[in-house]
C-alpha positions, 0 to 999 in steps of 0.5 A: 765674346773675347778670347782674353782671360777673365780679369780677377781682383785681389784675393786678400787685403793687406793692412798695417796698424801702428803700435801707439802705446801699451796698456796697463797690462803691458799689451800693445795698443794698436792704431787704426788699420790702414790698407797698404796692399793686396795679394793677387792670385797666381795665374796657375790657379793653385790655392794658396799661391799669390803675389804680394803687392805693397802700395805703401810701406809704413816707416814703422814696418821697417823697425822691429816692433813698430806695428802689426800686418793683417791679411784678410780675405777679400770676401771677409772684407766685403761682408764686414761692416761698411765704413765711412770712406770720407772719415778715413780719407780725412784721418789719413790726410792728417798724418 
């Protein structure tokens, strides 16, 4: 056994969806969500404390009304329906 602290993964996933248009009722229509970062728990162990790390900052995030940021607990992400990573990779490559 080692005296090194146990490494833990992120607690939340951060995703972004672009606003692609408006529907007939004037509501925003969102494109597919893309993971742009994660929230890592602080070493203090306090609930609710975390460090936001963004791996990608979409251009639309800089402009007002360009999209929506979603934050989901990792447990919720792991328990959600699995998705086809190949399809997502191909979609991201087209952008």
